[in-house]
C-alpha positions, 0 to 999 in steps of 0.5 A: 458529544466531541468538539473537533479542535484541529485548526485547518486554517493556514496563513495565506503566505504559507499556502504554496508550501502546504500545497507542495507538501500535500502534492508530495504526500499523494505522490509517496502514497501512491508509490507505495500503494504501487510497490504493495501491488507489484509485490503482491503480484510477485509473491502470488507468482512465486507462491503458485510456483512453489506450490506445484509440489507437494512439499512446497505447498506448505510454504507456497500456499501461505506465500500466495495468500499473503501476495493476494492481501498485498495486492488488495491492500494496494488496490484499496 
């Protein structure tokens, strides 16, 4: 059995600062997810375009797969 030693209580006079900090953390997280999704779409498109040639498929298919994984990571 484990005990949770994390103290979640914040003094009342520090609450506005904690609220602003949490809001900024959410904004940064959502921005990062959006950038990951956009980069994923770009990698997918570039990977498909490069894959149109037989030689380019060696680079294009993995690039499209990495783009798909990046896009899915941005969603989830």
